[in-house]
C-alpha positions as CSV (number, residue, x, y, z in Angstrom):
1,M,-20.3,16.2,65.8
2,D,-21.8,19.3,67.5
3,G,-24.8,19.7,65.0
4,S,-23.6,23.2,63.9
5,P,-24.0,24.0,60.2
6,A,-20.3,23.9,59.6
7,S,-20.1,20.3,60.9
8,Q,-23.0,19.0,58.7
9,P,-22.2,17.3,55.4
10,F,-23.0,19.5,52.4
11,S,-26.3,18.2,51.0
12,G,-27.3,20.9,48.6
13,M,-26.1,19.1,45.5
14,A,-26.2,15.5,44.4
15,P,-22.8,13.8,44.2
16,I,-21.4,13.5,40.7
17,V,-21.0,9.9,39.7
18,V,-18.6,9.1,37.0
19,T,-19.6,5.8,35.5
20,S,-17.4,3.3,33.7
21,E,-19.3,4.0,30.5
22,V,-18.4,7.7,30.7
23,L,-14.7,6.8,31.3
24,D,-14.8,4.3,28.4
25,R,-16.3,7.0,26.1
26,N,-13.6,9.5,27.1
27,A,-10.8,6.9,26.6
28,V,-12.1,5.9,23.2
29,R,-12.3,9.6,22.2
30,S,-8.7,10.2,23.3
31,V,-7.5,7.1,21.4
32,D,-9.4,8.3,18.3
33,R,-7.8,11.7,18.6
34,A,-4.4,10.3,19.0
35,A,-4.8,8.0,16.0
36,S,-6.1,11.0,14.0
37,L,-3.1,13.0,15.0
38,L,-0.7,10.3,13.9
39,L,-2.4,10.0,10.6
40,A,-2.4,13.8,10.1
41,L,1.3,13.9,10.9
42,G,1.9,11.2,8.2
43,D,0.1,13.4,5.7
44,W,2.4,16.3,6.2
45,D,5.6,16.4,4.2
46,G,8.2,16.8,6.9
47,E,7.6,18.5,10.2
48,V,4.5,20.4,11.4
49,G,3.7,22.7,14.3
50,V,1.1,22.1,17.1
51,T,-1.2,25.0,15.9
52,E,-1.3,23.6,12.3
53,L,-2.1,20.1,13.5
54,A,-4.8,21.3,15.9
55,R,-6.4,23.4,13.2
56,S,-6.3,20.5,10.7
57,L,-8.0,18.2,13.2
58,G,-10.5,20.7,14.6
59,I,-9.3,20.3,18.2
60,H,-7.9,22.8,20.7
61,K,-4.2,23.5,20.7
62,S,-3.8,22.4,24.3
63,T,-5.5,19.1,23.5
64,A,-3.1,18.5,20.6
65,S,-0.1,19.4,22.9
66,R,-1.2,16.9,25.5
67,L,-1.6,14.2,22.9
68,L,1.7,14.9,21.3
69,A,3.5,14.9,24.7
70,T,2.0,11.4,25.4
71,L,2.9,10.1,22.0
72,Q,6.4,11.5,22.3
73,K,7.0,9.5,25.5
74,R,6.3,6.3,23.6
75,G,8.5,7.3,20.7
76,L,5.6,7.5,18.3
77,V,6.3,11.2,17.5
78,E,9.5,13.2,17.8
79,Q,10.0,17.0,18.4
80,D,12.7,19.1,16.8
81,G,14.7,20.7,19.6
82,E,15.1,24.0,17.7
83,S,11.9,24.6,15.8
84,G,9.6,22.8,18.3
85,R,7.8,21.1,15.3
86,Y,6.8,17.5,15.3
87,R,7.3,14.5,13.0
88,L,6.6,10.8,13.1
89,G,8.8,8.8,15.5
90,M,11.0,5.8,14.9
91,A,8.8,3.6,17.0
92,L,6.3,3.7,14.1
93,V,9.0,2.4,11.7
94,R,9.5,-0.6,13.9
95,L,5.8,-1.2,14.2
96,G,5.4,-0.8,10.4
97,G,8.1,-3.4,9.7
98,R,6.4,-5.9,12.0
99,A,3.0,-5.2,10.5
100,E,4.4,-5.7,7.0
101,K,5.7,-9.1,8.0
102,T,2.3,-10.2,9.2
103,I,0.4,-9.2,6.0
104,D,-0.8,-12.2,4.0
105,L,-0.7,-10.6,0.6
106,Q,-2.4,-13.5,-1.1
107,S,-5.5,-13.5,1.3
108,V,-5.7,-9.7,1.0
109,A,-5.5,-9.6,-2.7
110,L,-7.5,-12.6,-3.8
111,P,-11.0,-10.9,-3.5
112,H,-9.8,-7.9,-5.5
113,V,-8.2,-10.3,-8.1
114,E,-11.5,-12.1,-8.4
115,R,-13.5,-8.9,-8.9
116,L,-11.1,-7.7,-11.5
117,A,-11.3,-10.9,-13.5
118,R,-15.1,-10.8,-13.4
119,S,-15.2,-7.1,-14.4
120,V,-12.9,-7.4,-17.4
121,G,-13.9,-10.9,-18.4
122,D,-10.3,-12.2,-18.6
123,T,-7.7,-13.9,-16.3
124,A,-6.2,-11.7,-13.5
125,M,-3.1,-12.5,-11.6
126,L,-1.1,-11.0,-8.7
127,C,2.5,-11.7,-9.3
128,A,5.6,-11.3,-7.0
129,L,9.4,-11.5,-7.5
130,E,10.9,-14.9,-6.6
131,D,14.7,-15.1,-7.1
132,D,15.1,-14.1,-10.7
133,S,11.6,-14.9,-11.9
134,V,7.9,-14.1,-11.5
135,V,5.4,-16.2,-9.6
136,A,1.7,-15.8,-9.4
137,I,0.6,-15.7,-5.8
138,A,-3.1,-15.2,-6.5
139,W,-5.1,-15.5,-9.7
140,S,-8.7,-15.8,-10.9
141,D,-10.3,-16.8,-14.2
142,A,-13.0,-14.8,-16.0
143,A,-15.8,-16.4,-14.0
144,G,-14.2,-15.0,-10.8
145,R,-13.1,-18.3,-9.5
146,G,-10.0,-17.4,-7.5
147,R,-7.0,-19.5,-6.5
148,G,-3.8,-19.1,-4.7
149,R,-0.2,-19.6,-5.8
150,T,0.3,-21.3,-9.1
151,G,3.9,-22.5,-8.5
152,R,4.7,-21.8,-12.1
153,N,7.7,-19.4,-12.5
154,L,7.6,-16.9,-15.4
155,P,10.5,-14.9,-16.9
156,L,11.0,-11.3,-15.9
157,H,12.1,-10.0,-19.3
158,A,9.2,-11.5,-21.3
159,T,6.1,-10.8,-19.2
160,A,4.2,-7.6,-18.2
161,P,4.4,-8.4,-14.4
162,G,8.1,-9.1,-14.8
163,K,8.7,-5.7,-16.4
164,V,6.8,-4.0,-13.6
165,L,8.9,-5.7,-11.0
166,L,12.1,-4.9,-12.9
167,A,11.0,-1.2,-12.9
168,D,11.8,-1.1,-9.2
169,R,15.2,-2.7,-9.5
170,P,18.5,-0.9,-10.2
171,E,19.8,-0.9,-13.7
172,R,22.7,-3.2,-12.6
173,E,20.1,-5.9,-11.9
174,V,18.9,-5.9,-15.5
175,I,22.5,-6.0,-16.7
176,R,23.2,-9.0,-14.3
177,L,20.2,-10.9,-15.7
178,S,21.4,-10.2,-19.3
179,R,24.7,-11.9,-18.5
180,I,22.8,-15.0,-17.4
181,G,20.9,-14.7,-20.7
182,F,17.4,-13.7,-21.9
183,A,15.7,-16.8,-23.4
184,P,14.0,-16.0,-26.8
185,Y,10.6,-17.5,-26.2
186,T,9.0,-16.0,-29.3
187,P,10.1,-13.7,-32.1
188,H,8.8,-10.8,-30.0
189,T,10.8,-11.5,-26.9
190,I,13.2,-8.7,-25.9
191,I,16.6,-10.3,-25.6
192,R,18.9,-7.3,-25.9
193,V,19.8,-5.6,-22.6
194,E,19.7,-2.1,-24.2
195,M,16.1,-2.7,-25.4
196,L,15.0,-4.1,-22.1
197,L,16.5,-1.1,-20.2
198,D,14.5,1.2,-22.5
199,E,11.4,-0.8,-21.9
200,V,11.8,-0.7,-18.2
201,A,12.3,3.0,-18.3
202,R,9.1,3.3,-20.3
203,V,7.3,1.3,-17.6
204,R,8.5,3.7,-15.0
205,R,7.2,6.7,-16.9
206,R,3.8,5.2,-17.8
207,G,3.2,3.4,-14.6
208,F,2.2,0.2,-16.4
209,A,3.7,-2.6,-18.5
210,T,2.5,-4.5,-21.6
211,A,3.7,-7.7,-23.2
212,F,2.3,-8.7,-26.6
213,G,3.2,-12.3,-27.5
214,E,6.6,-12.1,-25.8
215,Y,6.4,-15.2,-23.7
216,Q,3.7,-17.2,-25.4
217,P,2.9,-16.4,-29.1
218,H,-0.7,-15.6,-28.7
219,V,-1.0,-14.3,-25.2
220,N,-0.9,-10.6,-24.3
221,G,-0.9,-8.9,-20.9
222,V,-1.1,-5.6,-19.1
223,A,0.2,-5.1,-15.5
224,I,0.2,-2.4,-12.8
225,P,2.3,-2.2,-9.7
226,V,1.1,-2.7,-6.1
227,V,3.3,-0.8,-3.7
228,D,4.2,-0.9,0.0
229,H,4.2,1.9,2.6
230,R,7.6,3.1,1.2
231,G,6.3,3.3,-2.3
232,S,8.4,0.3,-3.4
233,I,6.9,-2.2,-5.8
234,L,5.7,-5.2,-3.8
235,A,3.8,-7.0,-6.6
236,A,2.3,-6.6,-10.0
237,L,-1.3,-7.0,-10.9
238,E,-1.9,-8.3,-14.4
239,V,-4.8,-9.0,-16.8
240,R,-3.8,-11.5,-19.5
241,A,-5.7,-13.1,-22.4
242,T,-5.2,-14.3,-26.0
243,G,-4.3,-11.8,-28.6
244,D,-7.8,-11.4,-30.0
245,R,-9.0,-10.4,-26.5
246,I,-6.3,-7.8,-25.7
247,Q,-5.4,-5.5,-28.6
248,P,-3.5,-2.2,-28.2
249,S,-6.8,-0.3,-28.5
250,R,-8.1,-2.0,-25.3
251,V,-5.0,-1.2,-23.2
252,P,-6.2,2.2,-21.8
253,A,-9.5,0.8,-20.5
254,L,-7.6,-2.2,-19.0
255,V,-5.1,0.0,-17.4
256,E,-7.9,2.0,-15.6
257,S,-9.5,-1.2,-14.3
258,I,-6.3,-2.8,-13.2
259,R,-5.1,0.5,-11.6
260,D,-8.3,0.7,-9.5
261,A,-7.9,-2.9,-8.3
262,A,-4.1,-2.4,-7.6
263,A,-4.9,0.8,-5.6
264,A,-7.4,-1.1,-3.5
265,I,-4.9,-3.8,-2.7
266,T,-2.2,-1.2,-2.0
267,A,-4.5,0.7,0.4
268,Q,-5.5,-2.4,2.2
269,I,-1.9,-3.4,3.0
270,G,-1.1,0.2,4.0
271,G,0.8,1.1,0.9
272,A,1.4,4.5,-0.5
273,V,-1.6,5.2,-2.7
274,A,-0.9,7.9,-5.3
275,S,-3.1,11.0,-5.0
276,A,-5.3,11.8,-7.9
């Protein structure tokens, strides 16, 4: 070196040191923005443009564009070739299917079932479809002492959870079951297919099912659906008790309590929670 100013290293400013902590913060922020973008895309009905997405998230349009381009490379979002608008990608469908298989519904639901039973002072059960019957996969007594699967199968046509589960099935399934035969457990059991189809249609309209002494003479029940990410009924959450505990006048209050618990389970498993 000749010692001239041009040959001397520049020393008028301290070097900028980028620490791993700074890099970590930036990476976390990028991941958070990408996750927020995917969730925002999921909230839109159909496709959406970059400008609308950026505005909804409070980020710059160029930032949204970069994130979308990265997500598109991984198949997490797709872009319409003509409109340039974006939608969720098929890779998320595959991931959602795998996540659904790993969900332990019993473990997720049991704390909510216990709380529901304590709050209403009666037995609460989460029931699922098994072949042509209903099985309780989680239940709790009025003291909030929860348990897992009961192993006891219940009829679809004579219980509140069964009617909820039938509400998500095509009409031909109810007709098929009628050909097998509806056992008349009590004088109140629905055994005519036309009446059961009407009852199931009523469950769809109201969003809940009741059974008053239809399976056991003095036991009444109220049930609400738990749904998956497609909005399909995955299970039915029921409160049941003897007839003097659950009268028709108590149904509206029970529906509200059960619906809150069912919504909490639905949200935890990534299901489609109905907007208020």
